[in-house]
C-alpha positions, 0 to 999 in steps of 0.5 A: 381550552382557549374557549374556556379562557375567553369571556363570552361577549355577553357575559358579565365579566366581558361587560365589566371589562369593556366598561373598565376599558372605556373608563381607562381610555377616558382617564388617559384622554383626560390626563392628556387634556389636562397636560395640554391645558396646563401648557397652554394656559400656564406656560404659553398664555400667562407670559403672552399677556405681558407682551401686549403693549396696550395692557398696563402691568396692573391690568395684566396682573389682574387678568393673570389672577383670573386666568390662574383661578379659572385654569386651577378650577379646570385642572381640579375638575380634570384631576377629579374626573381622572380619579373617578374614571380610575375608580370606575375602571378599578385601577390605581393612579400611577406614580407619575399621576400622583406626582402631578397631583402633588405638584398641583396641590403644592402650586395651589396651596402654597405657591400661588397664595404667595404669588397672589400676595405679591401680585396684589401688592404690585397692583396696589402700587407697592414696591416688592423685592425681587423673588424667585417664586415665578421661576419655582412656579415655572419649574413646578409647571414643567414638572407637572406637565412631564408627569401628566404626559408620562402618566397618560402615556403609561395609561395608553400603553396599558390599553394596547393589546400585548403581542400574540394575545387577544384583548380578551386574554390580557390581564387587567393591570391595577398598577396605574 
């Protein structure tokens, strides 16, 4: 009976399953890469440039604008790659991944334009009022990173064979 439940290694269903597993693994790896890029670029490197005594505030802000522009491009590429890989694997994104995508959209479409307006005013020499926008950005970045690590961990757990079953007997889970 067991022979009837396992796919032959050369069968079309086994090949589709292998391709789906490879795409799922790549999606999980890309999710974790995105989390690492977000932490390193947005939470570590961004404030570090203000510690460099040779950079004036306007120069540091101009560098920061370019840094956030290009990190945003990299993050958008990661999100697109993850969605394409999940499509190839015939899987839906997990709730934590959707939450991370929503936070990313919030940052890019609402929060960063407001921060950019303030940054350009400071570079131009204008006095700007105190704002909590940077605190909101940091909180959003931490939330996005936690969601990405959670989504990547969920994806990796789904790829592990269940105890007592061979990898060929595991049902494919379409919920993450």
